[in-house]
N, C-alpha and C positions, 0 to 999 in steps of 0.2 A: 504493500500500500504506499510505498514511498518512504521518504524521510519525515521523521516527526515522531512524537511520542503521545499522540492523542488518545485518551481513553474512549472506548466505544460506547454508544448508545444502542441498547437492543430492544426491539419491539416488533411484535406481530411477524415473527419468524425472520427478521432482517437484522443485520448488523450495520450500523452507520458509523463512520468515523471520518476524520480529515487527515490529509497528508500531502507532502510535496512529492510530486513525480512528473517527469517530462518538462521540468522547469515551470510547472504550474501548481498552484495551490488548489487541492481538490477535495470535494465531499464525495465519499465512496460508500456504496451500498453493497453488502454481500448477503448471500442466502445463509441463514444461520445454520442449516443442516449440512449443506455441501461446502460452504466457504467460497462458492463461485461468486465472482463479481456480477451484480445484476445491472448496475449503472454507475457513472461517475460524472460529476459536474465540475467544471473549472469555476473556482470562485475568483472572479476578475477583480483587478484593481488597477488603477491608473498609476500606482507608486510601484517602482521596481523592487524586486525582492532583494533583501540583504541576506545573502547566503549563509553567513555565519551564525544567523539567528534560526536557522531551519529547526534545530534541536528544540526550540522553544515552541513548536507547533504542538500545543496541548489543549486545543479547543474542542470539547465534547459537543457534537450535534445535539439538539433537542427535538424530540418526536412529540408531536401533539396530534393525535388522531391520524388524519391522512396527510399531514404536513411534516416536513423536516426543516428545522432552522439551523443555520450555520453561520459563524461569524468568520469572515476572511482574516488572513494574517495582519490586515490593516483596518480592521474594525468594521468592514461592510457586512450588513446583515442580509442574508440570502434566504429565501423561502421557496422550497420545491415540493412537488408532490411525492409522497413517500414511496409510491409504486413505480413511477417512471423517471423521477428526477427532473421532470420538466418544471420550469418556473410558471 
């Protein structure tokens, strides 16, 4: 799931977490039983990443019903559909 130490949020048979991979800050969804990735969403920011701070990626997503909320490494709040990752 890339670089970072984000704790997961587990709800409705899915695991949600954040991480840095492919030079992007991402929200990632995995199937709880198989561990297979279901979807990922890039948490965009206009501010370039400071690579030395990747290890501070400790932002746990919040699941509320059919929505998942995540905060980017620069404080942007993102809300996506829990099933698809669509905004």
